[in-house]
N, C-alpha and C positions, 0 to 999 in steps of 0.2 A: 672690440669696437662693433658698433652699429653697423649693419649691413641693411642692402635691399631687400624688398621681400621676394625678387622676381625670383633669384637663384633657386630658393628655397622652396617656392611654390610650383615652378617648373619643374623640380624634380619629385616632388608631391605628386601633381599630377600623374607625370612618367610610371610613379610607383604605386600609384594606387593606394595613397593615403592622404590624411589632412594632415595639415599644420595648425594647431588651434593659438585663436586671437584672443587672448585675455584683458581686459579692461583693467587699468590702474586707476586707483584712489587715492593712494598717498604714499607713503615710503613704507610702510607695512606689507601693501598689495603688490609693491613691485619687488621687494624683497622674497615675498613666498613666492611669487610666479618664476622668478628668476631659479630660486633655490632646487623649486620643482624642475623646471628646464634641464638642469646641470645634473640634475641625480638621476633624471631617465636618459640622459644624454638625447636631449631632443628640440630641433629648432623649434624657435618660439617669437611671437609675434605679440608686444605691447601695445594696446590699443589704448587711446588716451581720446573721450569723449571731448567737444568743446564746453560741457559743464564741469567736465575733469580738470580740465588744463585752467580756467578761472579758480576753480576752487584751489589747485596747489600754487595758484598767485601768476601761473603764464608758463608759455611753453617751453621759456630758456630754462626756467627751476627743473622744467621737469627732465628734459636734454641734460644738464649739468648734476642730476642726481641720476639717471640711468647711467651714463658714462662713468660717471662715479661708483658705483656698484658693480659694475662690469668688471673693473679694473681690481677692484677691493676684494670682490668676492672671487678673481680669477675664473669667470666666464668665460668656457671655454666653446659654447656651443652659438649656433648662430641668431643671432635675435637683432629685430628689427621694431623698431620705433614708429607708431604708425596713428596717424589722425584718425579717427571715428568718424563717419558722418560728416564728414568737413563742409562747411560753407566755403565759396569761392575766398572770402577775408581771410576765412581760419586756415586752408590752404597756405595762402601767400603766407601766414604768420610762421606757419610749421615748416614753410620751406628755408625761410631766413633763418631761424631758432636753433636749425640743426636735425630737423627729426629724419630718419632714412625713408620714411614711406609717408605718403596721405590717400586718404579718401575723399574726392570729390562727390558728396550726394548731390547731383543735378536733378534726382528723380523726381520734385516737385514744380523743375521748370519745361513750359512746353520741348518736344525732345531737339527741336532745332538747335534752342539757346544752350539744353544739356550739352548737344554735340559741340557748339562753337566754343565754350566756355571749356569741356573737357578736353578739347583740342589744344587750348592754348595751355591748361595746365601739365600736358603731357610733355610737350615741347620744353615746358620750363624746369621738368624734374627731372626727365631723363636729360638734361642738360647738366644735371648736378649728381648725376647715378644715383637716384631716389627711383622708388616704386610706385604707382599709382593705382586705385583701385576705383570704378565708376559705376555708379549704380543707376540700374532702369525697371522701373516699376518697386511701387513703394513697399516697403519692410511692414509688415501690422506691425498694432501694437503703439503703446508709447515710448518715443525718442527725444529726450530733451522738448517735452514739451507738444511735440508733434504726432498726432494720434489718425494712425491709417487702420484698415480692417485687412492688409494680409491678400493685397492682390497678385495677381499672376501676372509677369512681364509678357510684353511681346516679344517672339522669338525675334521677328526681324528688326525690331528697336534695339532688339540687343547683340545682333549682329552690326548695327551700323555703328554702336557706338565701340565694340571689340575692334572693329577696324580702323580709328583713329589711333591703335598702337597703345592702348592702357594695360596693364600687366597684370589685371584680375577684373574681373566683374561679378558685381553682386544683384541677383536677377530675383525679383520677387515671386515666389513658387507656395504662395500660402503660409508661410514661415510670419513669425511673430515675435515681437518684442518683447521681454519681462514672461509672466506664466499665462500659459496656454487656459484658454477657456475649455470648459467639460464639450462643449459642444465643435471643438476646433474638429477639421473633416481631415487632418492630415496635410503634408506636404503633396504636391503634384508633380506627382515623377515623368507624366505626361510633357509637361510643359520645362521641367528640367531635361528630358528627352531632347526637345527638339531644340533649345537653347544650345544646348552639347552637340549637336550636329552641326548649326550653323556656325559656331563661334570654334570648333575645333580643338586646338592645343590649349586654349586661353583656360587658366586655371578661373574655375568658378568660385562664389564665395557665400556660405551660407550664415544669413546674419539670424539671430534668435535663437541659439543654439541650444538652451535651456529649455528642459522640457520635451524635446523631441527623442521619442523612443529610440532605444538604440538600434533595431532593427531599420527603421527610417534614415538613421544617420549612415548605417554602413552602405545601405541600397543608394543613395545620396554621394556617397564617397565613388561607388562603384559608376556613377552617372557623369562624373568627371569635377565634384566639389572637391576644392584642395586648401582651402580656409575656414574655418568654423569658428564664428565668433560666441565666445561666451562671459556672461558678466553676471546675470541675474542669479545662477545657480551658486556661483562664491559669494556675492554679497550674502546670502540665505545662509550658507555655510559658517560666514565669518557672525553672522547677527545670531545665529543656536549657539555657538559656542562660547560668546560672549555672553549672553544672556544665562547660560546653566552657570558661568563662574560666577558671575553676581548673586544669581539664584540660592548658588551655595554658600554664600557669604564668605567667598574665599579672598574680597576685595577688603573684606575687615580683619583677616587674621596677618599679622606681623604687617609687612608692606606691601599688601596683596595691592594696595590702589596703588601703586605705580604703574605709569602707564605699558611699560615694557612689561609688566608682569600682565597687567589687566588685558593686554590686547594679545598677548602669546597664544593663549588658547583658540582663538579666532585666527591669526595668523597659521597655525599650524591646520587649523582647518580648511585654510585657501592651499594651500600646500598641498594636502590630501585630496583635493575637489580636481585639484589643476593635472597632479599624476592620471587619477582616474579617468580625466577626459583623452590625454596624452595617450593611456593604453586602448580606449576606445577610440581614437582617431588613426592610430597604427602608426604615430609619430616617436614612439619611444625607441631610442637605439640609431635613427635615421641622422643625428648629428655630424 
């Protein structure tokens, strides 16, 4: 059964580890991430972007697929199904469809409007036992067509949004979605530290987990980051394994063209990638 992300993240914050939030794009992806979580005995968050939701024909399809897998695969670890970078409308749709968690990304609104809309969504989600993530300060790179350069959030604004009763807060600390450029300055730990001091026990979220060096990830966790989003790294691993399969001509051997065979190396690569992240984040055995 799907659970809200609140309990798993509060536990992670208190225990100084982080729960991975991995984006799902299709059945293979979902199955791979759940397989890794069960084998690692780790709690997990399945992220769905609005683009991926559309790709999978809609949020109800996603909910049906995930709930079916939890049952058929005998998944016993805590699993949250979370809308990633949701618009106000997207959050409303996911609340209705049966997600267990949403992220409202109001970071592009003036702070007053972000506060007003976040407040309304906090009341709605909590009324249904769901968790909600808010964002302050844009995350760099490209996310569903929106490009920003990785600015740092204002700690005072973070406190303002945290005080609305959200369950987790994504704050820009120089992190970027996608691949990091060669001249990237690294995470701003001063900003993170200042935010953590003002927001107390609030689990903080690090977006753009791909490509951040392991030592910076560990330092971010020590400063209160309890949820880390990973997407690009899994996509690259999937693509590389699939390319290798085709380049080696395996799709031309026997029934190698069968999609179940064609997509298996990529799926296995996603399982390995997720397990590696769970080790790094410290969530193994914490279910």
